[in-house]
C-alpha positions, 0 to 999 in steps of 0.5 A: 455498500460496505459497513465502516465502523469505529472500533476500540483501538489498540495503541501504544500507551503515551500521553498527549501527542507523543512522538512514537517514531522509535516504536513504528516501522514501514509496512512489512513488505517494503523492507528486508530482514536486515532493516527489521533488525535495525528497527528492533534495535531502536526500541525493544517495543518496536512493532516489528517484533510482532508484525515481522516474525523472522524465519529464524524463529522457526515454526513458533515465530507466529506464536512468539509474535502473539506472546510478545503482543500479549506481554505488552498488553499485560505490561501496559505498553499498549492499551485498548481504547475504552470505547469504539473510535475512529482515527484520523491520519494525516501525512505531511510531506514534500512530493516528487515535484517539490510541493509541500502537501498534507493528505488525510484519511480515517482508520476504521473497520471496513466490512469484509465482503466476498469476492465479486460481491461489490462494495469493496473493489480491487483495482489491479490483478494480484501476483500469486503469493504462496505464503500464508504469512499474514494469515498465520500471523492474524490467527496467532495474534488475533489482531489487525496489525496494519491497515489496508489502504482504501479509496472512497468514492464519496464526494466530500469525505475529506471535508468531514475529516479536516477538523482536528480531533484529539492528537494521540501520537505522531512520528517522522519516517525515514523519508521525512514524512510527518504522520499524525494520528488523532482520535475521534470520540464525538458520537455525532462525528463518528456517525457522520464519518461512518455514514459517508464511507458506507454510502459508496464503494471503497476501492482497495489501493494497497493491501489486496493480499491482506484483504484476501487474508481477512476474507479467509480468516473471516471464513475460518472464524465463521466456521468455528462460531467465533466472534463477529470482529472478523467480519471487518478489517482495519482500513485507512480510507481516503477520498478518491480525489487528486489532492488526496493522492500521491501515486508513483510508478512501480517499474519493470525488471526483466530477465532478458537482454535489452536487445531481446526486449527491443525486438519484442517491442519494435511493433508497438514502440518507436525508439530514441536515445534517452542518454544516462538515466537518472531522476530527471528521466521520469520528468522527461517521460512525462513531458514526452509521453513515453517509457524508458528502457534501462540497459545495464550500463545505465543508459536509456532508450525512450519508448514512444507508443505507436498508437495505431498498434495499441488501439485495443489496449488500455492506455496504461503503460503496464497494460501496453507492456503486458500486451507487447510482451505477451508472446515473448518468454520472460520473467518480470519483477517489480521495483519502485524508484529510479535509483533502485532500478539502476542498482539492480540492473547494474548489479547483473541480477536482471537483463534490463528494466523499463521505467513506466509512468504513474497511473492517473486519477482518471484511470484509477476512477475508471477502474472503480466505475468499470471494474476493469482491473489493471495489471499487477503492480501498476500503482505505488501509493505514497507515502506509506502508512506507518505500522504501529500507529494503531492496531485492532484486536480481533476477539 
């Protein structure tokens, strides 16, 4: 089972439960360079200046990130805890069904294990990424700047995290989600949390590429006889239970026409009119057990699976689509959000789109139990953790 340890966290220097909204950002891979500029304009110490080096900075952009981070440390803008701690991370939000919810997890250092070694498990296949951006950034800054998201199979982990600890910082993101960070300093509680997380496998929910980068960085450090900090990587861990999960779908965008898609899908799905597509369409899909094809004019066609034609395919929308289109030439892209899908299809960048349903807890658990991976981009875990709430030095 994987080690899970506290670490001397690197945090913005604030007093009490300071609001650090102006210093944080969304994860680097969910916004573009224009949004990066907006974050940077809010505050001259916003974390994007370190975590999101831009192409315009040229070959030295990663060194620039390192220089900025080191200057913040020197100036006392950020400071390191005097001892190893865990960070409890709470998010309070309203989900898509209109329910007020609070989820809770813990940020610590999770062991970096070899692929296939067990203990830390992937849940979906990853899409190829040629860029070494995160590896280059890790090399330059010698820090984990944002956490991987893991799901623990340990029953009762949530109960061990509920009790409040020392509030260090909080922020409110663009979606109105309130993020609160608390420092756990009690040795007995630290020991208990470490024991619970380390007693069962951890399933990677978000951050497969960053975990792979951590493995590459660890191997480089080992080869150079470097420090053992690289043997672990910063990870947020929550319990794999329904009340701690909010999973949205990542929809599919295609470079072929609605007619070509329907021809390919006809042996596997029945078609019916869905009318104008909007936020209500997802609820209709859930009620009717179907997907929805979106045409450039914003109209939809419900796709109801023909079960007899899909008997040997995993009962996931992403798996079934992948199977149904396996003999059709196409390029697929990914996007969450119905509004965003409608905009991209109407803009002519894509021929059509298909809305899929969120993956259930049962299917996520099945992945952990059987090792059968989902297709790429099957799940979108929300809300997203804020970058800048806590960082981890690697020395």
